[in-house]
N, C-alpha and C positions, 0 to 999 in steps of 0.2 A: 760772374755775378751771383753764382749760387752761394748762399750764405752758409751752406753746409760746413760745419764742424772744423775748423777750417784750416786747411792749408790752402795757400794760393796755388793751386794746382789746376789748383787744384784740380784737382785731380782731374783733368782730361775729359771728363764727360760732363760738360757744363752747358748752359744756354748759349755759350759762345763756341760750341763745338764746331760750327760751320767754319769759323775763321781759323781754327786749328787745322781743319782739313784743307782749307784753301792754302794755308802756309806750306804744307807739305807738297802741294801741287805746283805752286808757282814761285815761292821764295822771291818776292819782288826785290829788284835791285835798287829802286828808288824808295825813299822813306814813305811809308803808308801809315796813315793815322786813322784810328777808329774811335769815335766818341759815342757814348751811349748812356741811357738811363733806364732803369727797370723798376718794377714793383714786384715784391715777392712775399708770398705767404708760406711760412715754413715752421717746423717745430723749433722750440726755443733751444733745444740741444738734442743730441742723439739719444732717443729713449724717452723724450718728454711727451706728455699728453697735452701740452699747451702749445698754442700757435701764436706767432707774432707776424706783423706785416711791416715790411721795411722798404724804403726807397734806396736803390743801389746804383751808384754811378759806375761807369766803366770807361777805361782808357787803354788803348793798345797802340804802341809805336813799333813798326817793323821795318828793318832795312836789311835786305838779304836774309841770312839766317838768324840775325840778331833781333831780339825783341824785348820790349818792356810792356808788361801786361798786369793790370791791377787784379786780374783773376789768378794768374799763374806766378808772376814775379818777373825776374830779369834772367834772360838765358839765351841759349843758342840752339838752333835746330838745323838738321841737315838731312836731305833725302837723296837716294840714289835711283837710277833708272829701273832697277829691279824691284822697286817698291819698298825697300827697307828704309826706315828713317829713325834717327836718334835725336834726342835733345837732352840738354843739361841745363837746369835752372836753379836759381836761388830764390826761395820764397819764404813764407812764414805762416805759422798757425796762430790763430787768435786766442787759443786757450779756452777757458770756460770760467764763468763767474758763479759764485754761490748766491747770486741775487739776480733779479731781472736787469737786463741791459739792452739799450737801444741798438748798440753796434757790435756787441759780442754775444756769443752763446752763453746761456745761463738762465737760472730761474730761482725765485725765492724758495722753491721746494728743496733746493740743495743747501739750504742754510746749515752751516756746521761742517760741510764737506771741504771747505777751503777753496781758494781759487787755483786754477791751473794756469801757469804763466804762458804768455805768448812766447814763441820761439822761432828763430830762423831755421829753415830746413833746406836740404838739397834733394832735388828730384831728378832721377835718371830715368829716361824713357826709351824703350826700344819697341818699334812697331813695324808692321808689314802691311802695305796696301796690296791685298791679295788680288783685287780687281778694281775697276773704276768705281765700285759702289760698296766695297767691303774691306774693313780694316781690322787687324788684330793688334793689341797693344798691351804692354806691361810696364809697370812703374815700380821703382824702389824709392821710398821717401825716408830720409835719415835726418834726425834732429841735429842741429849744430850748436845751439846755445843752451839747451836744457835737455836733461836725460828723460825724454818722454817715450822712448822706444821706437822701434822700426815699424814701418808700414809697407805693404806690398799689395799691388793691385794688378789684376789681369782681366781683360775684357775685349769687347768687339764694338764696332760701329758699322751701321748699315744704312745706306741711302735708300729709303723707300721710294722717294721721289726726288728727281734732280732736273727740274725744268728751268726755263729761262727766268721765270718770275717766282717760282716757289720751290723750296726744298723741304723734305721731311726726313729726319734722321732718327733712327732707333739705335740706342746703345745700351750696353749693360756691362757691369763690372763686378767682380768679386773682390772684397776687401779683406786683407789678412793683416794681422799684427802680431808682434811678439808679446810675451807675457807682460813686459814692462809697459807697453803701449795700452794693452787691454786693461791692466790694473790702474793705469793713470786715469782713463776715461770711464771705466765701468766698475772698477774695484772699490771696495770700502775697507779701509784699514781699521785696526783697533782704535786708533785715535779718532778717525773720522766717525766710526760707529758711536763712540762715546759722546762726541759733540753734536752729532746729527740725529741720533736715534735709529738710523738704519742698521740692519744686521750686518755683520762682517761678511765680506764676499771676496774671494780670490779667483781671478779668471786666468786660465791658461792661455797660451798663445794659439793662434790658428785663425780660421775663417770666422769673422764676426758680423759681416753684413753683405748683402747683395743689393746693388742699386740698378734701377732700370730707368732710362730717360727716353722721352719722345719730344723732339724739337721741330717746330714748324717755323720756317723763315720765309718772309715775303719781301721781294725786292720791288721798290717803287720806281727805280731807275738806277743810274750808275752809282749814286751816292747814298740814297736813303733806303733803309730796310727796317722791318719790324720782325719780332720773334715772339713765340709763345712756347713755354716749356713746362712739362710735367715730369717730376721725378718721384719714383716710388722706391722707398728704402725698406728692406726687410732685415731685421736683426736675427742672427742665429743664436743657438743656446748659450754660447760663451758670453754674449752681451745681454740677451733678453732675460737671462736668469738673474741679472744684477738687480738689487733692490731699488736702484735709482732709475731703472728702465720701467717706466709706467706704461709704455706702449711698445710693442715689438715691431711696429711698422709706422712709417710716416709718409705723407705725400706733400711735396712742395710744388707750388704753382708760381711761375714767373712769366712776366710779359714786359716788353719794352721796345724802344726804338734805337736805331744805330745810324750814325752818319760816318761815312768813310771817304777820305780824300787823300791826295798825294801832294 
């Protein structure tokens, strides 16, 4: 449910991280359904100095290693006894608007930059559960329907608390992209500069941001739970030097409730 920039991943370190971790641990053979709704305050786009508040629904269906997830997409995941796990999924990025939008990233400050199209993408994940409370994970995200460039993520997850009623998970990931990706979301071409007034900017590929998450989940019983999440994102020079990056860091706050049944 993280509105973040967005591919439906998305990317692995989300307010629903707990359910991703549970999936690696148990891979239920019966169909498990999770419904949820949350409220989030987050930047209008990566680099924005404006905030927006949105109500975000959530749905996850899982049977064995197969799942459908409004956060990640449609895919399959498998884990082994040695702690190694892999997943392959089909998701999408919502792109970015050159105007304010209730459901997509964007801002009126980007007028003249043009819209970035939504696109289907493929996410391949390889991870290792090092111990009962520590995970290492990497992802490769490739666009399938629009040439927006490649993304690569590497990070960790750590259970600070894993009790019967409460869990607290700390996670962090480094985000990399090739030159095409960085110029799609942070670059300013000659044409965009002419129409928007922003100076031209060309970004090379490499590390462009680091995200750190802290998620608290409270279980009220077998079915109901609540969660609260804070995500801090820090842009590196390749992104923060862009003229459309008005802030080099953002904090997103998310809270919601979940209901799980079989």
